[in-house]
Phi, psi and omega in degrees: 000311185294322178294319185289321178293328178296311183294324182290319179295322182295319178295313180294316176297320173297318176294317175300318183299324185263001182286135188272135176293141183300146179252136185251134177234156173226154179252126169263100183267137176225165170286003175251000184129176189243149180224133178259125183240133175267125182269135184282126170299334183285351169241053199302326183282331176291312176309304187295319173295322175302311185292334181285313179304320178299313183301323179277000179068026189295324183275348186291125187092357184275179185237159164276103189256356180226116177230124172236104185303137178077013183224263185222163169241129183243140174195186178100351183288136186297329184286355176283343188290130185048034182288132170300147181300141181084348182285140179284136190231157174116021183241023181292182187287123186275141177239109189255134175227161177297143176300157176223111174252138182221135183301340180263001178247099186224179194265056175285161171309124186102345181293136185254132195219159178266125174284175179198175177279160179292157184299339175299329180240002179217078193294335186256015176059038177296142181271149174263094183271016174282342174220183188201162171225156184237139191272130165256297176070199179203173183277147178238151167272161176302323176298327177288329179286321174300319176300320178300311179307307184293320176305325176272318193276318183313303184297336180289313182299312183303317180296314183297317176298320177294322183287318194255334183261307186302324175302338184251008187303305183295320179297318178299320180291332180280316184296329183292329182266331185261328183215084189298322181299312179294322180299306183300324179295314180295313175305320177295321182289324178292312181297316180297323182292318183288317176302315176303315183283335173288325179293329181257013178273179187273037181296166171235128176226101185289131178277167175302324179290321173301311185294322176297319177294315187292326183274340186262302181261337179091188185161199173228082187289342179297345186267347182295143185085351181242344178217146188282132170258116187242005181180182179205144176283131187249346170216139177089028175302335180294337186290328179302309187303314185302310184297311178302331185278353184292138173298143188233162177273190178296339179258018180063028173267135175303137175295331171261122182303136168249107186276151183234142171219127180242133180223152177280134176274122177278126177281000000 
């Protein structure tokens, strides 16, 4: 009896552990074509908030109001609905939530992401899920990706050295002559401190998966780690190019309005 109970519980536990979480899709319909978007379970708060806004028809009737060819198309702001030509857009009511970063969610072509206010007024990089942007980007070579890493990471390393090494520079020079054992101990502590703070910094280190995607289909790798990516276009990638190719005004608003309607796709 006990063995049978154990086997039954084990099978139930195995089944629960292997049960797949539902995958959610939405359809973004525009007058330039439609895009089917998969929402990532790796970013559950963004997924759930986006689905709620879709259910409330928050995005319906809004515009893709900011288009930068070779970069992104941005839309969904409530103040873009019925906006007169030439009017500056993007200041609708913000709905802010905590950022969610995941190594498998990055700015490849077709990624759907959450914009945010600058860090000067938004220290924790909270996302504004009341609007969204979709990546067009371009293809990058490995050498270009190396340069992006260095441009971001080297200043971080220099600042950490300034904070944790330079204040002990004279002491280390003295200990190196007078007490090598104490010198090695202090140097290890400084290195450990620098390595720890570097590990939790906003550094960029592209994975092999990221490098493969950025070199084959393209994207905007310089945005990784700064904005939350919560889904990707799985059908209708060509629509991004159509929208991104439209003539724009001085505010990067398309001269031809691109209207949005978002609905949940029932499987």
